[in-house]
C-alpha positions, 0 to 999 in steps of 0.5 A: 499499499503506497500513499502519495504526500502532496507537494508544493506550496499548499502541502504545508499550509495550515488549511490543509493540515487543520481541515480534517481535525477541525471539521471533526470537532465541529461535527462533535460539538454539533451533535453534542449540542443537539443532544443537549437540546433534545435532553432539555426538550424531553425534560420539559415535556416530562415536567409538563406531563407530571406537573411536579416540582421535581420535574421543573427542577430537573428542567431548570438543571437541564437548561443550566447545562444547555446554557453552560454547554452552549457558552463553551462551544461558542466561546471555544469556536470563536477562540479556535478561529482567532487562534487559526488566523493568528497562525496563518498570519504568523506563518505568512509573515515567516514565509515572507520574511524567509523568502527575503532573506533567502539568497537568489539562485543563479548568476548575477551581474556584479560591477567592477566598481563593487569588486574594487571597493570590496578588495580595498 
């Protein structure tokens, strides 16, 4: 079994490396958020059917957990997006600085005056 690795300028880009894990975590957070919402809806239905104080306390607890979960998901999602943008920016800056500092391959024309000044 052989596998080919991508080559070229996009092979090491942050987008190609992070797209699969970021997509996986986004899917997982969406699924877990849906599960929490379903648990909250079920708690409301059972509390409305039983009309007891304990049922409504369960609804309040489930709502609190849903609110905490929503806050964490949206906060982490925004922080991950900002961190990804900062990383991409730093990589672009590093690549730009590195390309400026790299010696130019090939031949170059040097004037006689410059070589004479170097010899003195």
